[in-house]
Legacy VTK file of the C-alpha trace (Angstrom):
# vtk DataFile Version 3.0
C-alpha trace
ASCII
DATASET POLYDATA
POINTS 379 float
12.642 0.314 -17.691
9.462 0.638 -15.841
5.848 0.900 -16.427
5.330 3.706 -18.912
8.810 5.114 -19.149
10.716 6.332 -22.101
14.334 5.188 -22.367
15.446 8.492 -20.863
13.791 7.413 -17.629
10.515 9.255 -17.950
7.173 8.106 -16.636
3.609 9.372 -16.895
2.326 7.404 -13.945
1.999 10.308 -11.578
-0.238 9.430 -8.649
-2.912 11.677 -7.251
-1.477 15.047 -6.500
-1.032 16.091 -2.924
-3.734 18.352 -1.559
-2.358 21.834 -1.202
-3.257 25.030 0.603
-2.042 28.564 0.031
-1.889 32.083 1.322
-0.714 35.175 -0.522
1.053 38.288 0.444
-0.357 40.142 -2.560
-3.488 39.594 -4.626
-3.117 36.594 -6.875
-5.805 33.969 -7.399
-5.971 30.301 -6.610
-3.666 28.463 -4.187
-5.012 27.275 -0.519
-8.062 28.063 1.624
-9.405 31.438 0.548
-7.921 33.971 2.873
-8.132 37.713 2.441
-4.932 38.756 4.068
-2.602 41.705 3.775
-3.447 43.327 0.448
-4.470 40.220 -1.461
-6.348 36.953 -1.642
-5.382 33.499 -0.513
-7.027 30.699 -2.454
-6.880 26.954 -2.504
-3.632 25.571 -3.738
-5.499 22.300 -3.887
-7.655 23.771 -6.646
-4.760 25.259 -8.580
-2.368 22.398 -8.120
-4.817 19.724 -9.165
-5.643 21.733 -12.252
-1.945 22.035 -13.007
-1.453 18.325 -12.539
-4.176 17.635 -15.086
-2.383 19.850 -17.595
0.970 18.274 -16.834
-0.372 14.757 -17.235
-1.523 15.572 -20.744
2.001 16.588 -21.696
3.537 13.529 -20.089
1.112 11.033 -21.584
1.991 12.332 -25.029
5.500 10.999 -24.474
4.541 7.590 -23.045
6.750 4.662 -23.967
7.750 1.547 -22.091
11.322 1.371 -20.918
12.868 -1.938 -21.776
16.158 -3.739 -21.801
16.614 -2.636 -25.375
19.780 -4.643 -25.816
17.793 -7.849 -25.502
19.918 -10.964 -25.215
23.594 -11.410 -25.881
24.902 -11.565 -29.425
25.122 -15.333 -29.422
21.338 -15.474 -29.381
21.434 -18.116 -26.660
18.659 -18.071 -24.109
19.382 -20.001 -20.979
16.271 -20.999 -19.094
15.760 -23.215 -16.103
12.718 -24.934 -14.679
10.712 -22.538 -12.555
11.771 -23.198 -8.994
9.714 -20.403 -7.525
12.209 -17.655 -8.338
12.943 -15.710 -11.508
14.805 -17.416 -14.317
18.164 -16.348 -15.745
17.608 -14.626 -19.066
21.148 -14.109 -20.315
20.221 -10.547 -21.245
22.836 -8.017 -22.305
22.151 -6.244 -19.027
23.477 -9.347 -17.293
21.487 -11.571 -15.016
20.151 -8.663 -12.957
16.824 -8.533 -14.753
16.286 -12.269 -14.980
17.204 -13.013 -11.371
15.628 -9.996 -9.681
13.149 -10.955 -6.991
11.001 -9.181 -4.436
13.081 -6.810 -2.341
15.892 -6.435 -4.887
16.854 -2.939 -5.981
17.891 -2.140 -9.551
19.539 0.797 -11.230
20.943 1.841 -14.598
22.550 4.889 -16.143
22.255 4.368 -19.895
19.176 5.581 -21.729
18.506 2.100 -23.088
18.992 0.571 -19.614
21.438 -1.933 -21.078
23.635 -1.558 -17.982
20.877 -2.549 -15.556
22.331 -4.008 -12.385
21.379 -4.990 -8.863
22.569 -2.779 -6.024
22.093 -2.648 -2.291
18.866 -0.841 -1.494
20.878 1.438 0.796
22.587 2.757 -2.354
20.937 5.010 -4.927
18.671 3.052 -7.253
15.746 3.574 -9.616
13.519 0.565 -9.008
12.608 -1.762 -6.139
11.180 -5.109 -7.227
7.917 -6.212 -5.613
7.115 -9.296 -7.709
7.471 -10.998 -11.065
4.766 -11.795 -13.601
5.311 -14.772 -15.909
3.234 -14.110 -19.015
4.134 -17.498 -20.497
1.612 -19.199 -18.228
-1.256 -16.979 -19.377
-3.899 -18.842 -21.423
-4.348 -18.090 -25.097
-1.880 -17.096 -27.785
-1.392 -13.419 -26.895
1.891 -14.042 -25.079
2.751 -17.399 -26.619
5.771 -18.335 -28.783
6.123 -16.027 -31.772
3.647 -13.490 -30.389
4.033 -9.774 -31.038
5.762 -7.560 -28.530
2.971 -5.776 -26.597
2.463 -2.065 -27.091
2.642 0.653 -24.476
-1.065 0.584 -23.670
-1.049 -3.184 -23.171
1.902 -2.963 -20.806
0.037 -0.204 -18.972
-2.932 -2.526 -18.576
-0.673 -5.294 -17.293
0.848 -2.870 -14.812
-2.565 -1.850 -13.512
-3.923 -5.393 -13.448
-0.929 -7.174 -11.927
1.653 -4.732 -10.594
-0.669 -2.456 -8.631
-2.061 -5.286 -6.477
1.419 -6.829 -6.218
2.804 -3.607 -4.757
-0.073 -3.383 -2.270
0.628 -6.962 -1.199
4.374 -6.244 -0.994
4.009 -3.178 1.236
0.724 -4.095 2.883
-1.079 -1.260 4.627
2.025 0.924 4.332
1.562 1.726 0.644
0.611 5.386 0.198
-1.233 5.811 -3.126
-0.654 9.571 -2.899
2.979 9.281 -1.843
6.267 9.812 -3.608
6.507 6.247 -4.916
4.504 4.909 -7.845
3.894 1.481 -9.325
6.250 0.524 -12.145
6.837 -2.360 -14.539
9.975 -3.591 -16.288
9.724 -5.720 -19.430
12.500 -7.635 -21.222
12.497 -5.509 -24.376
11.682 -6.436 -27.957
14.854 -8.449 -28.445
14.264 -10.355 -25.233
10.652 -10.930 -26.185
11.668 -12.247 -29.603
14.063 -14.646 -27.875
11.227 -16.040 -25.793
11.472 -14.156 -22.501
8.018 -13.474 -21.062
8.738 -12.415 -17.479
7.972 -8.913 -16.217
9.133 -7.276 -13.002
6.683 -5.219 -10.948
7.924 -2.729 -8.409
8.221 0.791 -7.067
9.885 3.875 -8.462
9.936 7.607 -7.829
8.932 9.790 -10.757
9.255 13.531 -11.121
6.400 15.712 -12.329
7.515 15.273 -15.942
7.974 11.527 -15.506
11.753 11.510 -15.074
12.843 8.741 -12.711
14.435 10.063 -9.536
16.910 8.123 -7.371
15.688 6.271 -4.292
17.842 5.585 -1.241
16.758 2.847 1.150
14.027 0.257 0.908
10.586 1.738 0.335
9.163 -0.549 3.001
11.236 1.169 5.661
10.576 4.846 5.001
7.985 7.575 5.217
6.385 7.801 1.780
5.273 11.423 2.143
5.611 13.295 -1.139
7.883 16.052 0.121
11.018 17.879 -1.008
13.824 19.182 1.193
13.707 22.849 2.157
15.576 24.919 -0.408
14.421 22.793 -3.351
13.143 24.776 -6.326
10.595 23.083 -8.579
11.053 23.941 -12.244
8.396 25.346 -14.517
7.141 24.491 -17.995
4.409 26.628 -19.549
3.334 27.870 -16.107
3.087 24.308 -14.786
5.437 22.864 -12.103
8.056 20.511 -13.510
11.048 18.743 -11.920
13.557 20.202 -9.425
16.066 22.702 -10.814
18.744 24.985 -9.439
17.077 28.034 -7.913
19.063 30.267 -10.270
16.927 28.835 -13.086
13.271 29.759 -13.695
11.028 27.802 -11.350
7.413 27.614 -10.198
7.946 27.561 -6.455
10.514 27.047 -3.715
10.108 24.686 -0.762
10.766 26.504 2.506
10.156 23.799 5.109
9.105 20.231 5.866
6.473 19.885 8.588
5.969 16.654 10.538
2.229 16.582 11.167
2.643 13.601 13.481
4.278 15.832 16.071
1.163 18.019 16.259
-1.381 15.245 15.717
-0.029 12.089 17.422
-3.425 10.398 17.445
-5.955 9.863 14.690
-6.285 11.548 11.317
-6.703 15.337 11.646
-9.498 16.936 9.577
-8.312 19.240 6.807
-9.644 22.266 8.695
-7.434 21.369 11.661
-4.479 20.799 9.359
-4.992 24.202 7.757
-5.313 25.986 11.085
-2.014 24.520 12.238
-0.217 24.914 8.916
-1.246 28.525 8.389
0.557 29.455 11.575
3.458 27.040 11.089
4.104 27.873 7.436
3.799 31.606 8.082
6.455 31.340 10.775
8.612 29.240 8.453
8.243 31.848 5.702
9.231 34.670 8.034
12.351 32.784 9.086
13.237 31.540 5.605
12.742 34.884 3.863
14.280 36.908 6.667
11.375 39.090 7.807
7.586 39.117 8.261
7.262 41.642 5.422
9.322 39.761 2.832
6.484 37.578 1.528
4.267 40.590 0.871
7.039 42.811 -0.472
8.110 40.128 -2.930
4.448 39.560 -3.920
4.781 35.834 -3.296
2.153 33.237 -2.420
2.589 30.964 0.587
0.996 27.531 0.285
1.163 24.102 1.848
0.125 20.491 1.320
-2.535 18.517 3.167
-2.414 14.844 4.086
-5.276 12.662 2.875
-6.770 9.919 5.022
-5.357 7.125 2.837
-1.873 8.609 3.190
-2.236 9.008 6.947
-3.306 5.376 7.336
-0.224 4.332 5.341
2.029 6.174 7.782
2.761 9.367 5.833
3.066 12.353 8.147
5.081 15.054 6.366
4.050 18.022 4.215
5.820 20.948 2.558
5.402 24.680 2.967
6.362 26.531 -0.234
6.384 29.974 -1.821
5.682 30.876 -5.442
3.951 33.475 -7.578
0.466 32.517 -8.634
-1.087 33.972 -11.769
-4.588 35.418 -11.823
-5.220 33.320 -14.937
-4.067 30.141 -13.195
-0.685 28.463 -12.976
2.577 29.961 -11.779
4.788 32.795 -12.940
8.467 31.894 -13.461
10.712 32.993 -10.597
14.479 33.286 -10.945
16.830 32.997 -7.936
16.070 31.886 -4.396
13.347 33.701 -2.499
15.905 34.232 0.262
17.495 36.966 -1.852
16.645 39.192 -4.776
14.308 37.524 -7.238
12.916 38.137 -10.688
9.293 37.330 -11.514
8.628 37.034 -15.230
12.089 38.488 -15.716
11.489 41.642 -13.654
11.993 42.562 -9.984
8.751 42.400 -7.990
7.114 45.710 -7.104
6.075 45.811 -3.457
2.467 46.900 -2.839
1.805 50.128 -0.912
2.315 49.933 2.821
-0.762 49.149 4.871
-2.192 52.013 6.942
-1.428 51.699 10.631
-4.182 50.040 12.595
-5.827 48.564 9.524
-7.686 45.403 10.435
-7.082 42.219 8.540
-10.048 40.261 7.152
-11.018 37.000 8.754
-9.995 33.888 6.737
-12.788 32.395 4.655
-13.469 28.687 4.077
-11.446 26.985 1.355
-12.712 26.579 -2.175
-14.173 23.225 -3.197
-11.359 20.954 -4.450
-11.139 19.632 -7.966
-10.723 15.919 -8.619
-7.389 14.576 -9.847
LINES 1 380
379 0 1 2 3 4 5 6 7 8 9 10 11 12 13 14 15 16 17 18 19 20 21 22 23 24 25 26 27 28 29 30 31 32 33 34 35 36 37 38 39 40 41 42 43 44 45 46 47 48 49 50 51 52 53 54 55 56 57 58 59 60 61 62 63 64 65 66 67 68 69 70 71 72 73 74 75 76 77 78 79 80 81 82 83 84 85 86 87 88 89 90 91 92 93 94 95 96 97 98 99 100 101 102 103 104 105 106 107 108 109 110 111 112 113 114 115 116 117 118 119 120 121 122 123 124 125 126 127 128 129 130 131 132 133 134 135 136 137 138 139 140 141 142 143 144 145 146 147 148 149 150 151 152 153 154 155 156 157 158 159 160 161 162 163 164 165 166 167 168 169 170 171 172 173 174 175 176 177 178 179 180 181 182 183 184 185 186 187 188 189 190 191 192 193 194 195 196 197 198 199 200 201 202 203 204 205 206 207 208 209 210 211 212 213 214 215 216 217 218 219 220 221 222 223 224 225 226 227 228 229 230 231 232 233 234 235 236 237 238 239 240 241 242 243 244 245 246 247 248 249 250 251 252 253 254 255 256 257 258 259 260 261 262 263 264 265 266 267 268 269 270 271 272 273 274 275 276 277 278 279 280 281 282 283 284 285 286 287 288 289 290 291 292 293 294 295 296 297 298 299 300 301 302 303 304 305 306 307 308 309 310 311 312 313 314 315 316 317 318 319 320 321 322 323 324 325 326 327 328 329 330 331 332 333 334 335 336 337 338 339 340 341 342 343 344 345 346 347 348 349 350 351 352 353 354 355 356 357 358 359 360 361 362 363 364 365 366 367 368 369 370 371 372 373 374 375 376 377 378
Protein backbone atom coordinates (compact mmCIF):
# COMPACT_ATOMS: atom_id res chain seq x y z
CA UNK A 1 0.00 0.00 0.00
CA UNK A 2 2.90 2.26 -0.39
CA UNK A 3 5.45 3.20 -2.85
CA UNK A 4 7.08 -0.01 -4.04
CA UNK A 5 5.54 -2.51 -1.70
CA UNK A 6 4.29 -5.96 -2.34
CA UNK A 7 0.93 -6.85 -0.80
CA UNK A 8 2.74 -8.54 2.08
CA UNK A 9 3.98 -5.11 3.12
CA UNK A 10 7.42 -5.19 1.59
CA UNK A 11 9.31 -2.23 0.21
CA UNK A 12 12.59 -1.77 -1.65
CA UNK A 13 12.89 1.92 -0.89
CA UNK A 14 15.66 1.63 1.64
CA UNK A 15 17.36 4.97 2.19
CA UNK A 16 21.08 5.46 2.41
CA UNK A 17 22.53 3.13 4.94
CA UNK A 18 23.80 4.51 8.19
CA UNK A 19 27.55 4.99 8.37
CA UNK A 20 29.01 2.35 10.62
CA UNK A 21 32.23 1.75 12.51
CA UNK A 22 33.61 -1.44 13.99
CA UNK A 23 36.19 -3.01 16.22
CA UNK A 24 36.99 -6.70 16.60
CA UNK A 25 38.08 -8.86 19.40
CA UNK A 26 39.57 -11.40 16.99
CA UNK A 27 40.87 -11.06 13.45
CA UNK A 28 38.04 -10.65 11.00
CA UNK A 29 38.03 -8.14 8.15
CA UNK A 30 35.88 -5.16 7.39
CA UNK A 31 33.64 -3.37 9.90
CA UNK A 32 34.69 0.28 11.41
CA UNK A 33 37.88 2.36 11.47
CA UNK A 34 40.81 0.01 11.03
CA UNK A 35 42.05 -0.81 14.47
CA UNK A 36 44.61 -3.46 15.29
CA UNK A 37 43.48 -4.43 18.72
CA UNK A 38 43.75 -7.52 20.87
CA UNK A 39 44.61 -10.34 18.47
CA UNK A 40 42.76 -9.07 15.41
CA UNK A 41 41.84 -6.26 13.07
CA UNK A 42 39.12 -3.67 13.30
CA UNK A 43 37.91 -2.37 9.96
CA UNK A 44 35.28 0.01 8.75
CA UNK A 45 31.78 -1.19 9.27
CA UNK A 46 30.85 1.64 6.96
CA UNK A 47 32.66 -0.19 4.16
CA UNK A 48 31.16 -3.57 4.94
CA UNK A 49 27.68 -2.38 5.72
CA UNK A 50 27.34 -0.27 2.61
CA UNK A 51 28.50 -3.20 0.53
CA UNK A 52 25.93 -5.39 2.24
CA UNK A 53 23.21 -2.85 1.62
CA UNK A 54 24.02 -2.88 -2.08
CA UNK A 55 23.63 -6.66 -2.13
CA UNK A 56 20.42 -6.52 -0.14
CA UNK A 57 18.90 -3.90 -2.41
CA UNK A 58 19.38 -6.17 -5.39
CA UNK A 59 17.37 -8.89 -3.68
CA UNK A 60 14.64 -6.49 -2.63
CA UNK A 61 14.29 -4.79 -6.00
CA UNK A 62 13.69 -8.18 -7.58
CA UNK A 63 10.48 -8.39 -5.56
CA UNK A 64 9.22 -4.85 -6.23
CA UNK A 65 5.48 -4.40 -6.60
CA UNK A 66 3.15 -1.58 -5.69
CA UNK A 67 0.83 -2.19 -2.79
CA UNK A 68 -2.68 -1.18 -3.64
CA UNK A 69 -6.20 -1.36 -2.33
CA UNK A 70 -6.66 -4.52 -4.32
CA UNK A 71 -10.33 -4.78 -3.47
CA UNK A 72 -11.01 -1.65 -5.49
CA UNK A 73 -14.52 -0.29 -5.09
CA UNK A 74 -17.55 -1.92 -3.57
CA UNK A 75 -19.45 -4.59 -5.47
CA UNK A 76 -22.13 -2.19 -6.61
CA UNK A 77 -19.57 -0.52 -8.85
CA UNK A 78 -20.74 2.90 -7.68
CA UNK A 79 -18.14 5.61 -7.42
CA UNK A 80 -19.16 8.56 -5.34
CA UNK A 81 -17.19 11.68 -6.12
CA UNK A 82 -17.58 15.24 -4.96
CA UNK A 83 -16.25 18.52 -6.28
CA UNK A 84 -12.72 19.10 -5.08
CA UNK A 85 -13.02 21.34 -2.07
CA UNK A 86 -9.34 21.27 -1.24
CA UNK A 87 -9.44 17.92 0.55
CA UNK A 88 -9.43 14.34 -0.70
CA UNK A 89 -12.58 12.93 -2.25
CA UNK A 90 -14.56 9.95 -0.97
CA UNK A 91 -13.84 6.95 -3.16
CA UNK A 92 -16.27 4.37 -1.82
CA UNK A 93 -13.47 1.82 -1.85
CA UNK A 94 -13.86 -1.59 -0.24
CA UNK A 95 -11.38 -0.42 2.37
CA UNK A 96 -13.95 2.18 3.38
CA UNK A 97 -13.49 5.90 3.13
CA UNK A 98 -10.10 5.82 4.85
CA UNK A 99 -8.13 5.97 1.62
CA UNK A 100 -10.32 8.51 -0.13
CA UNK A 101 -10.57 10.90 2.82
CA UNK A 102 -7.02 10.62 4.16
CA UNK A 103 -5.27 13.96 4.36
CA UNK A 104 -1.94 15.28 5.58
CA UNK A 105 -1.28 14.19 9.14
CA UNK A 106 -3.63 11.18 9.05
CA UNK A 107 -2.22 7.79 9.99
CA UNK A 108 -3.30 4.59 8.24
CA UNK A 109 -2.89 0.92 8.96
CA UNK A 110 -4.01 -2.46 7.66
CA UNK A 111 -3.47 -6.11 8.50
CA UNK A 112 -4.54 -8.01 5.39
CA UNK A 113 -2.03 -8.70 2.64
CA UNK A 114 -4.23 -6.98 0.07
CA UNK A 115 -4.74 -3.99 2.40
CA UNK A 116 -8.49 -4.26 1.90
CA UNK A 117 -9.01 -3.46 5.60
CA UNK A 118 -7.14 -0.15 5.43
CA UNK A 119 -8.35 2.22 8.12
CA UNK A 120 -7.48 5.47 9.83
CA UNK A 121 -6.12 5.32 13.36
CA UNK A 122 -4.77 7.78 15.87
CA UNK A 123 -1.11 8.41 15.18
CA UNK A 124 -0.42 7.53 18.82
CA UNK A 125 -1.51 3.97 17.95
CA UNK A 126 0.52 1.54 15.85
CA UNK A 127 0.21 2.30 12.14
CA UNK A 128 2.02 1.66 8.87
CA UNK A 129 1.71 4.94 6.99
CA UNK A 130 1.49 8.66 7.78
CA UNK A 131 -0.03 10.77 5.01
CA UNK A 132 1.91 13.85 3.91
CA UNK A 133 -0.12 14.89 0.85
CA UNK A 134 -2.34 13.76 -1.98
CA UNK A 135 -1.61 13.79 -5.71
CA UNK A 136 -4.56 14.08 -8.09
CA UNK A 137 -3.44 12.54 -11.37
CA UNK A 138 -6.71 13.47 -13.08
CA UNK A 139 -5.53 17.05 -13.47
CA UNK A 140 -2.32 16.04 -15.24
CA UNK A 141 -2.23 17.07 -18.93
CA UNK A 142 -2.32 14.44 -21.64
CA UNK A 143 -4.04 11.08 -21.84
CA UNK A 144 -1.70 9.01 -19.65
CA UNK A 145 -3.96 9.22 -16.60
CA UNK A 146 -7.19 10.11 -18.36
CA UNK A 147 -10.47 8.13 -18.50
CA UNK A 148 -9.91 4.58 -19.72
CA UNK A 149 -6.13 4.79 -19.29
CA UNK A 150 -4.07 1.78 -18.28
CA UNK A 151 -3.17 1.19 -14.68
CA UNK A 152 0.46 2.37 -14.29
CA UNK A 153 3.18 -0.18 -13.69
CA UNK A 154 5.53 -0.40 -10.74
CA UNK A 155 8.27 1.68 -12.35
CA UNK A 156 5.86 4.47 -13.24
CA UNK A 157 4.53 4.60 -9.70
CA UNK A 158 8.14 4.71 -8.51
CA UNK A 159 8.75 7.70 -10.74
CA UNK A 160 5.64 9.41 -9.41
CA UNK A 161 6.81 8.75 -5.87
CA UNK A 162 10.21 10.30 -6.57
CA UNK A 163 8.79 13.23 -8.52
CA UNK A 164 5.88 14.14 -6.25
CA UNK A 165 6.05 12.31 -2.93
CA UNK A 166 9.68 12.99 -2.07
CA UNK A 167 9.29 16.79 -2.26
CA UNK A 168 5.89 16.54 -0.55
CA UNK A 169 7.45 14.77 2.42
CA UNK A 170 10.22 17.37 2.64
CA UNK A 171 7.60 20.12 2.63
CA UNK A 172 5.51 18.24 5.22
CA UNK A 173 8.38 17.77 7.69
CA UNK A 174 10.46 20.76 6.66
CA UNK A 175 14.06 20.73 7.85
CA UNK A 176 13.28 17.83 10.19
CA UNK A 177 13.23 15.16 7.48
CA UNK A 178 16.24 12.86 7.83
CA UNK A 179 16.99 11.24 4.44
CA UNK A 180 19.17 8.67 6.22
CA UNK A 181 16.70 8.03 9.03
CA UNK A 182 14.32 5.22 9.84
CA UNK A 183 11.43 6.65 7.81
CA UNK A 184 11.21 6.51 4.03
CA UNK A 185 8.97 8.09 1.42
CA UNK A 186 5.98 5.98 0.41
CA UNK A 187 3.04 6.13 -1.99
CA UNK A 188 -0.41 4.55 -1.85
CA UNK A 189 -2.44 4.08 -5.03
CA UNK A 190 -6.11 3.08 -5.37
CA UNK A 191 -5.46 -0.31 -6.98
CA UNK A 192 -6.40 -1.62 -10.40
CA UNK A 193 -10.09 -1.90 -9.58
CA UNK A 194 -10.16 1.62 -8.21
CA UNK A 195 -8.26 2.88 -11.22
CA UNK A 196 -10.70 1.18 -13.59
CA UNK A 197 -13.56 2.87 -11.72
CA UNK A 198 -12.00 6.26 -12.33
CA UNK A 199 -10.09 6.99 -9.12
CA UNK A 200 -6.86 8.87 -9.86
CA UNK A 201 -5.76 10.13 -6.44
CA UNK A 202 -2.57 8.93 -4.78
CA UNK A 203 -1.48 9.40 -1.17
CA UNK A 204 2.12 10.34 -0.40
CA UNK A 205 3.55 9.79 3.04
CA UNK A 206 6.04 8.19 5.39
CA UNK A 207 6.60 4.60 6.38
CA UNK A 208 9.23 2.51 8.14
CA UNK A 209 10.67 -0.36 6.13
CA UNK A 210 12.87 -3.19 7.32
CA UNK A 211 16.03 -4.22 5.50
CA UNK A 212 14.06 -6.66 3.34
CA UNK A 213 11.33 -4.10 2.67
CA UNK A 214 8.79 -5.37 5.19
CA UNK A 215 6.75 -2.50 6.63
CA UNK A 216 7.31 -2.03 10.35
CA UNK A 217 4.82 -0.40 12.74
CA UNK A 218 5.19 3.26 13.66
CA UNK A 219 3.98 4.75 16.94
CA UNK A 220 3.50 8.51 17.14
CA UNK A 221 3.60 11.19 14.48
CA UNK A 222 6.86 11.26 12.54
CA UNK A 223 6.98 15.03 12.90
CA UNK A 224 7.34 14.72 16.65
CA UNK A 225 10.11 12.15 17.02
CA UNK A 226 13.81 11.55 16.59
CA UNK A 227 14.22 9.90 13.20
CA UNK A 228 17.52 8.19 14.04
CA UNK A 229 17.73 4.75 12.45
CA UNK A 230 18.30 2.79 15.64
CA UNK A 231 17.06 -0.41 17.27
CA UNK A 232 16.52 -1.03 20.98
CA UNK A 233 19.30 -2.79 22.86
CA UNK A 234 18.75 -6.54 22.77
CA UNK A 235 17.40 -6.52 19.20
CA UNK A 236 18.89 -9.18 16.94
CA UNK A 237 18.97 -8.44 13.21
CA UNK A 238 18.32 -11.50 11.07
CA UNK A 239 20.56 -12.77 8.32
CA UNK A 240 20.00 -13.88 4.73
CA UNK A 241 22.95 -15.15 2.71
CA UNK A 242 25.39 -13.36 5.03
CA UNK A 243 23.50 -10.07 4.65
CA UNK A 244 21.56 -8.39 7.52
CA UNK A 245 17.80 -8.80 7.22
CA UNK A 246 14.92 -7.86 9.55
CA UNK A 247 14.76 -8.28 13.35
CA UNK A 248 14.34 -11.84 14.64
CA UNK A 249 14.34 -13.57 18.00
CA UNK A 250 17.93 -13.94 19.18
CA UNK A 251 17.46 -17.71 19.36
CA UNK A 252 17.29 -17.66 15.55
CA UNK A 253 20.32 -17.16 13.27
CA UNK A 254 21.15 -13.47 13.02
CA UNK A 255 23.84 -11.14 11.69
CA UNK A 256 24.36 -8.96 14.74
CA UNK A 257 22.90 -7.95 18.08
CA UNK A 258 22.33 -4.37 19.22
CA UNK A 259 23.90 -3.78 22.63
CA UNK A 260 23.15 -0.10 23.27
CA UNK A 261 21.68 3.16 22.00
CA UNK A 262 23.96 6.18 22.35
CA UNK A 263 22.63 9.74 22.39
CA UNK A 264 25.35 11.72 20.64
CA UNK A 265 23.63 14.98 21.58
CA UNK A 266 24.63 14.47 25.20
CA UNK A 267 28.32 14.42 24.25
CA UNK A 268 28.10 16.95 21.42
CA UNK A 269 25.46 19.55 22.40
CA UNK A 270 26.70 22.08 19.85
CA UNK A 271 27.43 21.73 16.16
CA UNK A 272 27.95 18.63 14.05
CA UNK A 273 30.87 16.51 15.33
CA UNK A 274 33.38 15.30 12.71
CA UNK A 275 33.41 11.55 12.15
CA UNK A 276 36.84 11.29 13.78
CA UNK A 277 35.43 12.84 16.96
CA UNK A 278 32.42 10.55 16.80
CA UNK A 279 34.66 7.51 16.47
CA UNK A 280 36.91 8.56 19.34
CA UNK A 281 33.91 8.90 21.62
CA UNK A 282 32.09 5.81 20.37
CA UNK A 283 35.10 3.52 20.60
CA UNK A 284 35.26 4.18 24.31
CA UNK A 285 31.49 4.27 24.84
CA UNK A 286 30.69 1.16 22.81
CA UNK A 287 33.57 -0.77 24.37
CA UNK A 288 32.21 0.01 27.82
CA UNK A 289 28.71 -0.95 26.67
CA UNK A 290 30.04 -4.25 25.31
CA UNK A 291 31.82 -5.05 28.56
CA UNK A 292 28.64 -4.42 30.52
CA UNK A 293 26.32 -6.16 28.06
CA UNK A 294 28.48 -9.26 27.62
CA UNK A 295 29.46 -9.46 31.27
CA UNK A 296 33.24 -8.99 31.14
CA UNK A 297 36.01 -7.17 29.27
CA UNK A 298 37.23 -10.49 27.84
CA UNK A 299 33.89 -11.72 26.51
CA UNK A 300 34.08 -9.94 23.14
CA UNK A 301 37.49 -11.43 22.38
CA UNK A 302 36.71 -14.88 23.77
CA UNK A 303 33.55 -15.10 21.68
CA UNK A 304 35.48 -13.84 18.61
CA UNK A 305 32.90 -11.13 18.00
CA UNK A 306 33.21 -7.79 16.23
CA UNK A 307 32.13 -4.57 17.93
CA UNK A 308 30.86 -1.85 15.61
CA UNK A 309 28.83 1.33 15.70
CA UNK A 310 27.00 3.80 13.48
CA UNK A 311 27.99 7.36 12.61
CA UNK A 312 25.67 10.31 12.12
CA UNK A 313 25.90 12.16 8.81
CA UNK A 314 25.64 15.94 8.59
CA UNK A 315 22.23 15.82 6.86
CA UNK A 316 20.88 13.64 9.66
CA UNK A 317 22.34 15.89 12.35
CA UNK A 318 20.74 18.97 10.78
CA UNK A 319 17.39 17.14 10.77
CA UNK A 320 17.66 16.54 14.51
CA UNK A 321 18.81 12.90 14.58
CA UNK A 322 21.18 12.27 17.48
CA UNK A 323 21.14 8.54 18.26
CA UNK A 324 23.32 5.65 17.08
CA UNK A 325 23.64 1.95 17.88
CA UNK A 326 26.53 -0.08 19.20
CA UNK A 327 26.31 -3.72 18.04
CA UNK A 328 28.22 -6.99 18.05
CA UNK A 329 28.41 -9.58 15.28
CA UNK A 330 30.84 -11.93 13.57
CA UNK A 331 32.37 -10.54 10.42
CA UNK A 332 33.65 -12.83 7.70
CA UNK A 333 37.05 -12.39 6.09
CA UNK A 334 35.32 -12.70 2.72
CA UNK A 335 32.81 -9.98 3.60
CA UNK A 336 29.37 -10.13 5.18
CA UNK A 337 28.40 -11.70 8.48
CA UNK A 338 28.47 -15.21 9.88
CA UNK A 339 25.16 -16.45 11.35
CA UNK A 340 25.04 -16.29 15.15
CA UNK A 341 22.52 -18.25 17.20
CA UNK A 342 21.43 -17.13 20.69
CA UNK A 343 22.09 -13.85 22.48
CA UNK A 344 25.69 -12.74 22.89
CA UNK A 345 24.94 -12.40 26.60
CA UNK A 346 25.14 -16.18 26.90
CA UNK A 347 26.50 -19.14 25.01
CA UNK A 348 26.41 -18.64 21.26
CA UNK A 349 26.93 -20.64 18.11
CA UNK A 350 28.72 -19.15 15.11
CA UNK A 351 28.06 -21.02 11.88
CA UNK A 352 26.50 -23.70 14.05
CA UNK A 353 29.55 -24.24 16.28
CA UNK A 354 30.72 -22.74 19.59
CA UNK A 355 33.37 -20.05 19.10
CA UNK A 356 36.96 -21.00 19.91
CA UNK A 357 38.66 -18.34 22.02
CA UNK A 358 42.06 -17.19 20.73
CA UNK A 359 45.17 -17.83 22.85
CA UNK A 360 45.61 -15.56 25.83
CA UNK A 361 47.74 -12.49 25.27
CA UNK A 362 51.17 -12.49 26.93
CA UNK A 363 51.34 -10.27 29.98
CA UNK A 364 52.64 -6.81 29.25
CA UNK A 365 52.04 -7.10 25.53
CA UNK A 366 51.44 -3.68 24.04
CA UNK A 367 48.41 -3.02 21.92
CA UNK A 368 48.82 -1.39 18.50
CA UNK A 369 47.71 2.17 18.00
CA UNK A 370 44.41 2.53 16.07
CA UNK A 371 44.84 3.35 12.39
CA UNK A 372 42.68 5.71 10.31
CA UNK A 373 39.45 4.29 8.92
CA UNK A 374 39.19 2.85 5.44
CA UNK A 375 37.70 5.02 2.70
CA UNK A 376 33.90 4.58 2.66
CA UNK A 377 31.99 3.14 -0.25
CA UNK A 378 29.05 5.01 -1.74
CA UNK A 379 25.51 3.75 -1.15
